[in-house]
N, C-alpha and C positions, 0 to 999 in steps of 0.2 A: 504493499499500500503506498510505504514511505518513497517508493521509488518511481510513483507516477508522475509524469511530466506534464507540462502546460501543453503540450504538443497532444498529448494522451487525451487530456481533459478536453481540449478545444475540439478534437476529432470527435470524441464522443456526443458532445453538445451540438454537433453542426455548425460550427463556428470556427473562427481564426483565434491564433494565439495573440494576435493584436486587440483583438475584443476581448479575451479574458484579461489582458494587461490593463484596460482601461478600468477595470473593477478591483483587480486584485494585484498585487506587489509579485506573488508568488503562490505556491502550492498550498504552503504553509499558512498564509493569509486566508485564502479560500476556505481551507479546513477550519481555521478558527471559528471564521463566520459560520459554518454549518454547526460547529460544535455551541456555538452561542446560540443558535436556532433551536437545536435540541435541548438546551438549557431550559428554555422558555416552558416546555412541558411539565416541569417539575413542580410549577405551584398546584396542579392537579392532583399530584400523589399528597402533598402536603394536606389539602383539603380531605383526603381520604384519613390521614394520620390523624386529624382533628376529628374523625367520627366516634362512633361507640367503640369501647373494647370490652365490653361487658358480656359474657356468656359466649353462646353461639352467633350471636349478630356480631361480636367482637371477632370470633375465628372469621366468621364471613368477610368480614373488613379485612383482616390480616391477607385471606385469600386473595380480595381485589387489590390491594396493594402491591402483593409479590406478583400477581398477573400484570398488573401496570408497569412494573419495573421489566419484567420479561418482555413486553410487546415493544416497551420504549426502546430497549437493547436491541431487539429484532429490527425495528425501524432505521436505527442509526448505529449498527454495530461497528461500521469499519470506521465512521468518525469517532465514536466513543472510545473505542480500540486506540486510536491515534492520540486522542486527547488526553487518556490517560497515559499512554507511553512518553510523550512529549512531557506531559507534569510531572512523571516519574523521573525524567531524565534533567529537571530543573528548568524547562521554560515557564517563565512565570506567566505569560499569557494564558497557557492551557492550564496551569495552576489554579490561576483567578478563574476561570471558566468554569473548572472542577469544583472550586471550592463554591461558587455562586449557586450552582446547581444541587450540590449537596448538604450545603451548610443549614440551609431552611429544613430539609427533611430530617437532619439529624438533630437539631433544635427541638423541632417539634417530636420526635420520638423521645427526647430527654424529657420533655414537658409531660408526656403522658406517663412516662414511667415515674416520675417525680408524684405525680398524682396517685399512681397506685401505690407507692410507698406510703404516702399520707393515708391511705385507706387501710394500711396494713397489709395489702394482697401481695406486694413486692418487699423481698427484704431489703432493709433501710442498708446492709453493708453494699450492695450493690450500687456502683457509682453509675448514674443515669448516663451521662455524657460518655461513659467508656461504654455502656451497653449499647446505646444509639450508635455510636461508632462502630462497635461489632455488627451490629443488625445491618448498618449501611453497606458494610464490606461484605457481608453474606450476600446479601439483595444483589449488589453489582457483580460481584464474581459468579455467582450462579446464574444469573440473568446473562451475563457476557460468555458463559461457556455452557450452557443446557445443552446445546446441540452436542458438542463433545461428550457430554456424560451419557447421552443415549446409546453410545457406544458400549457403555457400561450395564446396559438394560435399563438406566434410568428414565422415565418418562417425562414428560413435560408436567402432566399431571403429579407424577410421584414429586417432583421437584417443589410445584406450588404447594401442594399439600405440606409436605416436610418442613418446608421453609416458614409456610403461613404458621404452623402450629409452634414453631421456634420462636417465631415473631410475637405471637399472640401470648405466648408464656413468658416471654421476656417483658413484654409492655405491660400486661394486664395481670401476669401472676395468677395465682390459684384464687378462683371465687370464694368468697366467704362460704364455710361450710363444707367444703369439698376436701 
């Protein structure tokens, strides 16, 4: 993916490299813009996180969140992989885009975990921000590589159900009386 040239992109788009350069200085900048566009979809996930976490409705909400992450990665896989690789290599532009996309998700997860702690459903020893970061990492990695897991016999529905239950348990804890 990182070896794609301006000529390759222009040919695929049915235009010329000169037209490409009217909008972008290089392939990295074009990829950055695509990553920024993909980040605009994350508020929908934040809205789901702010939904109910109680009982079966909460578990269904967790499934919807996991499915949303998987769909997001399916739609933007190449761009998000490049975004994460460039961010991991220290490119501050891509670090900012990744952070602007994921920070609201992590903050809202941490807020929900704190609420569950106040209600006595999640152990107070759990650090809400660390737990939220762990959940974010799980969601991103599994969404990014769910196709590769199919070789091991893990179906998409297996992944969604398992990840949803881990997410629900981490955020909501056990319901009183269970």
